[in-house]
Backbone bond lengths (Angstrom), bond angles and torsions (degrees), N, CA, C in turn:
res aa  C-N    CA-C-N  psi(-1)  N-CA   C-N-CA  omega(-1)  CA-C   N-CA-C  phi
1 M - - - 1.460 - - 1.536 110.22 -
2 R 1.312 116.29 -36.50 1.463 120.74 -179.83 1.538 109.88 -59.13
3 F 1.325 116.37 -39.11 1.455 121.16 179.08 1.532 110.61 -62.74
4 L 1.332 117.22 -44.05 1.472 120.62 179.94 1.525 111.63 -64.71
5 L 1.325 116.62 -39.38 1.462 119.63 178.71 1.525 110.90 -66.23
6 K 1.325 116.76 -39.03 1.462 121.01 177.82 1.536 110.16 -67.05
7 A 1.337 115.97 -42.86 1.469 120.29 178.08 1.528 110.01 -61.73
8 E 1.323 116.74 -38.83 1.463 119.79 178.64 1.525 110.86 -64.55
9 D 1.336 117.34 -37.98 1.467 119.89 177.84 1.527 111.02 -60.18
10 Y 1.330 117.15 -42.83 1.465 120.54 177.50 1.529 110.86 -66.42
11 L 1.316 116.04 -38.71 1.457 120.84 178.36 1.530 110.77 -63.03
12 V 1.332 116.90 -41.98 1.461 121.43 179.32 1.531 110.32 -63.84
13 K 1.335 117.05 -40.86 1.468 119.81 177.30 1.527 110.63 -62.07
14 T 1.312 116.37 -40.49 1.458 120.72 178.01 1.522 110.88 -64.86
15 E 1.331 116.77 -43.50 1.468 120.52 179.15 1.527 110.68 -61.96
16 K 1.323 116.97 -42.88 1.465 120.15 178.72 1.521 110.90 -62.03
17 T 1.326 116.50 -41.73 1.465 120.90 179.05 1.527 110.32 -62.61
18 I 1.324 116.48 -42.43 1.468 120.52 179.98 1.525 110.73 -63.30
19 V 1.330 116.97 -44.94 1.468 119.99 -179.36 1.524 110.96 -62.89
20 V 1.335 116.75 -45.44 1.466 119.98 -179.92 1.528 110.58 -63.66
21 A 1.331 117.07 -45.00 1.464 120.49 179.90 1.528 111.22 -61.65
22 L 1.325 116.89 -41.83 1.466 119.99 179.39 1.523 111.18 -65.06
23 I 1.318 117.26 -42.22 1.468 119.97 -178.69 1.526 110.62 -66.80
24 V 1.332 116.81 -43.49 1.470 119.73 177.99 1.531 110.04 -62.13
25 A 1.319 116.93 -44.84 1.465 120.40 179.22 1.529 111.12 -63.28
26 M 1.336 117.17 -41.42 1.465 119.54 -179.89 1.521 111.43 -63.94
27 V 1.322 117.15 -42.42 1.464 120.18 179.45 1.528 109.80 -64.54
28 G 1.326 116.48 -46.16 1.463 120.08 -179.71 1.515 113.00 -63.16
29 L 1.328 117.10 -46.34 1.465 120.71 -179.69 1.526 111.81 -67.40
30 S 1.320 117.16 -38.45 1.471 120.20 177.40 1.517 110.82 -63.98
31 F 1.322 116.11 -43.47 1.464 120.43 178.66 1.527 110.62 -62.33
32 M 1.330 116.21 -42.91 1.461 120.78 178.41 1.535 110.58 -61.47
33 Q 1.326 116.45 -42.36 1.466 121.07 179.72 1.534 110.25 -62.24
34 V 1.322 117.08 -42.22 1.470 120.57 178.53 1.525 110.28 -62.90
35 L 1.339 116.45 -45.07 1.468 119.42 179.06 1.529 111.71 -62.02
36 L 1.320 116.55 -41.19 1.462 119.71 178.11 1.523 111.15 -62.15
37 R 1.312 116.93 -39.38 1.471 119.78 -179.15 1.524 111.64 -71.44
38 I 1.336 116.27 -36.16 1.470 119.15 -179.49 1.525 111.19 -72.38
39 F 1.327 116.37 -48.98 1.465 119.44 -171.35 1.528 114.35 -91.11
40 L 1.316 118.18 -32.90 1.461 120.33 -178.45 1.523 113.00 -108.09
41 H 1.332 116.80 -2.35 1.462 122.82 -179.95 1.526 112.22 56.04
42 S 1.303 115.60 31.90 1.468 121.45 174.53 1.525 107.11 -154.48
43 G 1.290 115.15 176.81 1.456 120.19 178.51 1.509 109.35 -151.74
44 I 1.293 115.25 -176.23 1.459 120.60 177.41 1.525 107.06 -90.54
45 V 1.312 116.04 118.89 1.462 122.23 -172.09 1.530 112.14 -59.27
46 W 1.310 117.39 -43.78 1.459 121.30 -173.85 1.525 113.14 -83.43
47 L 1.333 118.03 -4.23 1.461 120.22 -175.42 1.529 112.76 -70.80
48 D 1.311 118.01 -37.91 1.466 119.89 -179.58 1.530 112.72 -63.18
49 P 1.341 119.82 -47.62 1.467 117.66 176.27 1.536 112.73 -64.97
50 L 1.331 116.66 -34.02 1.469 119.05 176.21 1.523 110.33 -61.85
51 L 1.321 117.17 -44.52 1.462 121.22 179.25 1.522 111.59 -62.89
52 R 1.324 117.47 -38.20 1.471 120.08 177.39 1.521 110.51 -62.10
53 H 1.330 117.10 -41.00 1.463 119.70 178.56 1.531 111.37 -71.06
54 M 1.325 116.71 -32.93 1.465 119.16 176.40 1.529 111.15 -65.91
55 V 1.332 117.13 -36.38 1.467 120.79 175.43 1.529 109.80 -62.22
56 L 1.326 116.71 -43.03 1.464 121.10 177.50 1.522 110.66 -59.45
57 W 1.325 116.76 -46.69 1.461 121.12 -179.06 1.529 111.43 -64.49
58 A 1.330 117.55 -43.95 1.466 120.65 -179.82 1.526 110.85 -65.86
59 G 1.320 117.14 -42.77 1.464 120.65 -178.98 1.514 112.73 -65.33
60 L 1.323 117.12 -44.36 1.464 119.34 -178.31 1.522 112.12 -74.01
61 T 1.318 117.32 -32.76 1.469 119.14 173.86 1.526 109.55 -67.35
62 G 1.318 116.94 -38.73 1.464 120.99 175.58 1.519 112.22 -63.93
63 S 1.321 117.53 -34.14 1.467 119.47 177.89 1.521 110.79 -68.25
64 A 1.327 117.35 -33.71 1.465 120.17 175.28 1.530 109.93 -66.26
65 L 1.317 116.94 -39.95 1.473 120.18 176.29 1.530 111.03 -63.66
66 A 1.317 116.48 -40.26 1.467 119.68 178.36 1.522 110.67 -62.82
67 A 1.327 116.86 -36.15 1.466 120.03 177.51 1.524 110.37 -65.44
68 R 1.328 117.74 -35.03 1.468 121.34 178.16 1.523 110.85 -61.09
69 Y 1.323 116.25 -37.96 1.460 120.37 -177.73 1.525 112.38 -95.78
70 S 1.300 117.87 14.21 1.471 124.18 178.43 1.519 112.23 54.37
71 N 1.307 116.68 38.15 1.470 121.34 178.35 1.515 110.96 -117.05
72 H 1.307 117.09 28.78 1.456 119.66 -167.23 1.519 114.19 -107.93
73 F 1.303 117.98 -32.33 1.457 118.76 -167.96 1.522 112.03 -122.87
74 A 1.324 115.69 150.20 1.464 122.72 -178.87 1.528 111.84 -66.34
75 L 1.328 118.15 -19.78 1.471 119.82 177.98 1.522 111.80 -60.81
76 E 1.313 116.98 -25.49 1.467 120.93 179.22 1.531 110.43 -62.12
77 A 1.313 118.32 -37.07 1.467 121.01 179.13 1.522 110.10 -64.77
78 F 1.323 116.47 -38.95 1.463 120.84 177.89 1.527 110.57 -61.05
79 V 1.313 116.69 -40.83 1.464 121.45 179.64 1.525 110.21 -65.63
80 K 1.321 117.21 -43.56 1.468 121.20 -175.71 1.533 113.12 -65.60
81 F 1.336 117.32 -30.02 1.454 120.47 -177.35 1.528 113.23 -93.53
82 S 1.303 117.49 4.73 1.468 120.91 179.16 1.527 109.83 -90.45
83 P 1.339 117.06 167.37 1.468 119.52 177.48 1.530 111.14 -59.39
84 K 1.325 116.02 150.76 1.462 122.63 -175.79 1.522 112.70 -55.20
85 A 1.315 117.38 -39.36 1.468 121.13 -177.41 1.526 112.10 -66.80
86 M 1.315 117.10 -22.42 1.465 121.24 -177.86 1.532 112.90 -92.62
87 H 1.340 118.13 -5.70 1.460 120.61 -174.12 1.522 112.66 -57.80
88 R 1.317 118.16 -53.99 1.469 120.49 -175.30 1.536 112.03 -64.29
89 P 1.352 119.42 -47.87 1.474 117.52 177.41 1.535 113.08 -60.52
90 L 1.329 116.85 -37.94 1.461 119.60 179.02 1.524 111.63 -71.03
91 E 1.343 117.85 -35.27 1.463 120.55 175.55 1.526 110.48 -61.94
92 I 1.327 116.37 -43.21 1.462 120.54 178.89 1.524 110.12 -64.92
93 F 1.334 117.24 -44.02 1.463 120.88 177.95 1.525 110.66 -60.09
94 A 1.343 116.54 -46.18 1.467 120.52 -179.63 1.528 110.62 -61.93
95 S 1.317 117.29 -39.62 1.464 120.99 179.83 1.524 111.23 -67.25
96 V 1.321 116.92 -43.85 1.464 120.15 179.40 1.529 110.00 -66.06
97 F 1.317 117.19 -41.44 1.455 121.27 178.01 1.532 110.68 -61.66
98 T 1.332 116.11 -45.05 1.458 121.26 179.31 1.525 111.07 -62.77
99 A 1.319 117.03 -43.83 1.465 120.74 179.03 1.525 110.96 -63.61
100 A 1.328 116.90 -40.18 1.465 120.34 178.95 1.534 110.50 -66.02
101 A 1.328 116.84 -42.59 1.466 120.13 177.60 1.527 110.47 -63.66
102 S 1.324 116.26 -40.20 1.470 120.26 177.69 1.520 111.10 -63.45
103 A 1.332 116.67 -39.18 1.466 120.54 179.35 1.526 110.79 -64.68
104 L 1.326 117.35 -43.27 1.468 120.29 178.37 1.532 111.52 -64.73
105 L 1.321 116.12 -43.08 1.459 119.53 178.59 1.528 111.25 -68.23
106 F 1.340 116.79 -34.73 1.462 120.68 175.97 1.525 110.04 -60.14
107 Y 1.314 116.50 -44.72 1.467 120.67 179.86 1.531 110.60 -60.12
108 A 1.327 116.60 -45.40 1.468 120.43 179.10 1.530 110.70 -64.47
109 A 1.322 116.84 -41.64 1.465 120.91 -179.83 1.524 110.77 -66.90
110 W 1.331 116.29 -37.79 1.463 120.09 178.34 1.535 110.48 -63.51
111 K 1.334 116.61 -41.98 1.464 120.07 176.69 1.531 110.48 -62.97
112 F 1.319 116.57 -40.09 1.461 121.37 178.00 1.533 110.60 -60.25
113 I 1.328 117.04 -46.98 1.467 121.38 -179.85 1.522 110.23 -64.24
114 R 1.327 116.48 -42.30 1.466 120.57 177.83 1.530 110.41 -58.83
115 D 1.338 116.37 -42.67 1.466 120.62 178.87 1.532 111.84 -67.61
116 E 1.337 116.70 -35.59 1.466 120.40 177.17 1.528 110.39 -61.51
117 F 1.329 116.44 -45.00 1.460 119.90 178.28 1.535 110.96 -66.31
118 A 1.333 116.64 -41.98 1.462 120.19 -179.23 1.526 111.49 -63.35
119 A 1.331 116.40 -37.25 1.463 120.51 -179.31 1.528 111.59 -77.83
120 G 1.323 116.69 -15.61 1.464 119.67 -178.34 1.511 113.24 68.61
121 S 1.328 116.66 30.58 1.463 119.35 -177.46 1.531 110.54 -69.67
122 I 1.300 114.73 150.11 1.465 122.17 179.55 1.525 107.12 -114.43
123 A 1.344 116.76 124.73 1.462 121.02 -179.74 1.528 110.58 -72.44
124 F 1.336 116.61 -45.86 1.450 122.18 177.07 1.527 108.18 -166.16
125 Y 1.310 114.34 166.45 1.465 120.84 179.99 1.524 109.56 -110.80
126 I 1.323 115.68 138.19 1.461 121.67 168.18 1.525 104.34 -109.96
127 N 1.323 115.06 101.08 1.469 121.99 -170.16 1.521 108.39 56.49
128 S 1.323 119.69 -115.69 1.465 119.84 -179.64 1.527 112.22 -99.52
129 L 1.310 118.16 0.36 1.464 122.68 179.69 1.530 109.62 -87.71
130 G 1.310 116.31 115.93 1.460 121.09 178.41 1.526 110.32 -87.80
131 I 1.328 116.66 126.54 1.464 121.79 177.24 1.528 107.04 -90.51
132 P 1.341 117.30 115.43 1.464 119.78 -178.55 1.536 112.10 -60.31
133 G 1.317 115.00 139.81 1.460 120.34 179.70 1.525 112.80 -59.20
134 G 1.323 116.40 -34.64 1.464 119.66 179.38 1.512 112.76 -61.54
135 W 1.332 117.21 -41.15 1.464 120.01 179.38 1.520 111.02 -72.05
136 A 1.319 117.46 -38.05 1.461 120.59 -179.13 1.525 111.68 -66.29
137 E 1.347 117.19 -29.23 1.464 120.76 -177.59 1.523 113.16 -107.36
138 M 1.317 117.11 12.46 1.465 121.55 -179.43 1.532 112.17 -61.46
139 I 1.315 117.05 -21.05 1.460 120.67 -179.34 1.526 111.46 -66.00
140 I 1.312 118.46 -23.02 1.471 120.34 -176.97 1.530 110.56 -63.61
141 P 1.336 120.70 -58.36 1.468 117.82 177.33 1.530 112.61 -67.58
142 A 1.340 117.27 -31.84 1.467 119.26 179.75 1.523 111.09 -63.28
143 S 1.331 117.08 -43.93 1.469 119.67 -179.81 1.523 111.42 -67.43
144 L 1.315 117.49 -36.49 1.463 120.13 177.75 1.529 111.01 -65.98
145 A 1.336 116.82 -37.84 1.465 119.97 175.60 1.524 110.06 -65.15
146 L 1.330 117.28 -41.14 1.469 120.76 178.80 1.530 111.28 -65.45
147 I 1.318 116.75 -40.37 1.468 120.24 178.04 1.527 109.84 -60.91
148 G 1.324 116.95 -46.67 1.463 120.20 178.11 1.519 111.95 -61.64
149 F 1.330 116.83 -43.20 1.465 121.18 -179.98 1.527 111.11 -62.52
150 H 1.337 116.83 -50.48 1.470 120.12 -179.58 1.532 111.42 -61.19
151 T 1.306 116.10 -37.80 1.455 120.17 -178.90 1.523 111.39 -67.62
152 L 1.322 116.64 -44.71 1.472 119.34 179.44 1.521 111.58 -67.36
153 I 1.318 117.50 -40.91 1.465 120.20 177.63 1.527 109.74 -64.21
154 G 1.322 116.85 -33.74 1.465 120.81 -179.93 1.518 113.35 -60.08
155 I 1.320 117.97 -25.56 1.468 120.58 177.39 1.525 110.08 -62.45
156 F 1.332 116.21 -36.53 1.460 121.06 -174.40 1.524 113.53 -98.44
157 R 1.329 117.75 -7.17 1.458 121.04 -178.94 1.522 110.00 -73.08
158 P 1.331 117.42 130.09 1.470 119.50 176.50 1.531 109.78 -62.61
159 K 1.319 116.22 136.60 1.473 120.91 -176.71 1.528 112.08 -70.37
160 D 1.335 117.96 -28.18 1.456 120.41 -175.11 1.527 112.86 -97.66
161 A 1.338 117.63 2.40 1.467 120.32 -179.34 1.527 109.37 -77.18
162 P 1.347 117.41 131.87 1.470 118.91 175.84 1.520 110.44 -68.61
163 E 1.334 114.93 159.75 1.456 118.97 -178.72 1.513 110.09 -60.95
164 G 1.346 115.01 138.62 1.451 120.82 178.68 1.514 113.24 89.40
165 Q 1.338 116.02 -4.31 1.470 118.78 178.49 1.510 108.40 -128.32
166 A 1.310 115.90 130.22 1.447 120.07 179.58 1.507 110.21 -114.44
């Protein structure tokens, strides 16, 4: 279990880095697009769809981080307002329920991605390079898998352990 908790700490650091990098890139690219439109009266055609996909990636990666810190689901409010003796059993129930829901949604998202690749859909073009829709939306099943993983690991994580220490 110690190994899984340590691996999760590295995973969380990676997720945080990805979210920060995506947000910095989105702000920079958006600002550049605005400047191009103001001063050159044109912009980069493929930048807007790229930014939309970057928002998707940042948001879903952030939702996985929220699941790590148990700040993701409304079931947590139900646990907090219950009697003290029921907190731990309800936390475990909420975590198992969340993991099961994530698993079902992961399966649906995986089928969606498989169909995107099978259909050969293109999310957007960068000049003549077509970005396949499956790769652009791969974050959907990945984030659901991360949410399930963080939630299940959270059952075994000590409540009083500081971040980065298991």
